[in-house]
TORKOL-4160 file (C-alpha; in steps of 0.2 Angstrom, whole numbers, padded with zeros to 4 digits, m for minus):
65
<pt num="1" X="0767" Y="m0495" Z="m1025"/>
<pt num="2" X="0781" Y="m0509" Z="m1015"/>
<pt num="3" X="0790" Y="m0492" Z="m1008"/>
<pt num="4" X="0775" Y="m0484" Z="m1001"/>
<pt num="5" X="0774" Y="m0499" Z="m0990"/>
<pt num="6" X="0792" Y="m0498" Z="m0986"/>
<pt num="7" X="0791" Y="m0482" Z="m0982"/>
<pt num="8" X="0775" Y="m0483" Z="m0969"/>
<pt num="9" X="0785" Y="m0499" Z="m0959"/>
<pt num="10" X="0776" Y="m0514" Z="m0971"/>
<pt num="11" X="0761" Y="m0518" Z="m0979"/>
<pt num="12" X="0753" Y="m0526" Z="m0962"/>
<pt num="13" X="0758" Y="m0509" Z="m0953"/>
<pt num="14" X="0753" Y="m0497" Z="m0966"/>
<pt num="15" X="0736" Y="m0507" Z="m0966"/>
<pt num="16" X="0733" Y="m0506" Z="m0950"/>
<pt num="17" X="0738" Y="m0485" Z="m0948"/>
<pt num="18" X="0724" Y="m0483" Z="m0961"/>
<pt num="19" X="0712" Y="m0492" Z="m0950"/>
<pt num="20" X="0717" Y="m0482" Z="m0935"/>
<pt num="21" X="0713" Y="m0465" Z="m0944"/>
<pt num="22" X="0697" Y="m0472" Z="m0952"/>
<pt num="23" X="0691" Y="m0477" Z="m0935"/>
<pt num="24" X="0697" Y="m0463" Z="m0926"/>
<pt num="25" X="0686" Y="m0451" Z="m0938"/>
<pt num="26" X="0673" Y="m0462" Z="m0930"/>
<pt num="27" X="0676" Y="m0455" Z="m0914"/>
<pt num="28" X="0677" Y="m0439" Z="m0920"/>
<pt num="29" X="0660" Y="m0439" Z="m0926"/>
<pt num="30" X="0653" Y="m0447" Z="m0910"/>
<pt num="31" X="0648" Y="m0463" Z="m0920"/>
<pt num="32" X="0658" Y="m0475" Z="m0908"/>
<pt num="33" X="0664" Y="m0471" Z="m0888"/>
<pt num="34" X="0682" Y="m0471" Z="m0884"/>
<pt num="35" X="0680" Y="m0485" Z="m0876"/>
<pt num="36" X="0674" Y="m0493" Z="m0890"/>
<pt num="37" X="0689" Y="m0486" Z="m0902"/>
<pt num="38" X="0701" Y="m0494" Z="m0886"/>
<pt num="39" X="0692" Y="m0513" Z="m0889"/>
<pt num="40" X="0694" Y="m0510" Z="m0907"/>
<pt num="41" X="0712" Y="m0504" Z="m0906"/>
<pt num="42" X="0717" Y="m0518" Z="m0897"/>
<pt num="43" X="0709" Y="m0530" Z="m0910"/>
<pt num="44" X="0718" Y="m0521" Z="m0925"/>
<pt num="45" X="0735" Y="m0521" Z="m0916"/>
<pt num="46" X="0734" Y="m0538" Z="m0909"/>
<pt num="47" X="0731" Y="m0546" Z="m0926"/>
<pt num="48" X="0744" Y="m0532" Z="m0934"/>
<pt num="49" X="0757" Y="m0542" Z="m0919"/>
<pt num="50" X="0750" Y="m0558" Z="m0922"/>
<pt num="51" X="0752" Y="m0559" Z="m0941"/>
<pt num="52" X="0771" Y="m0552" Z="m0938"/>
<pt num="53" X="0776" Y="m0567" Z="m0926"/>
<pt num="54" X="0767" Y="m0579" Z="m0937"/>
<pt num="55" X="0781" Y="m0572" Z="m0952"/>
<pt num="56" X="0792" Y="m0574" Z="m0943"/>
<pt num="57" X="0790" Y="m0589" Z="m0934"/>
<pt num="58" X="0787" Y="m0595" Z="m0954"/>
<pt num="59" X="0802" Y="m0589" Z="m0959"/>
<pt num="60" X="0811" Y="m0597" Z="m0947"/>
<pt num="61" X="0804" Y="m0614" Z="m0948"/>
<pt num="62" X="0803" Y="m0615" Z="m0968"/>
<pt num="63" X="0826" Y="m0610" Z="m0968"/>
<pt num="64" X="0827" Y="m0628" Z="m0955"/>
<pt num="65" X="0819" Y="m0638" Z="m0966"/>
């Protein structure tokens, strides 16, 4: 399973893409508006970016300690 995550860019990116696809289905079937989808994507990819920053900050911090 690790190779699958690496193929798609990592574990966090894989799950962000899955959530994007699932939420796009809701827009396609009219369950939410495009504005709601955009707001949700801001949260999803904001959490993704924050997770990456936290991961690399943690790695850099533990190397110095």
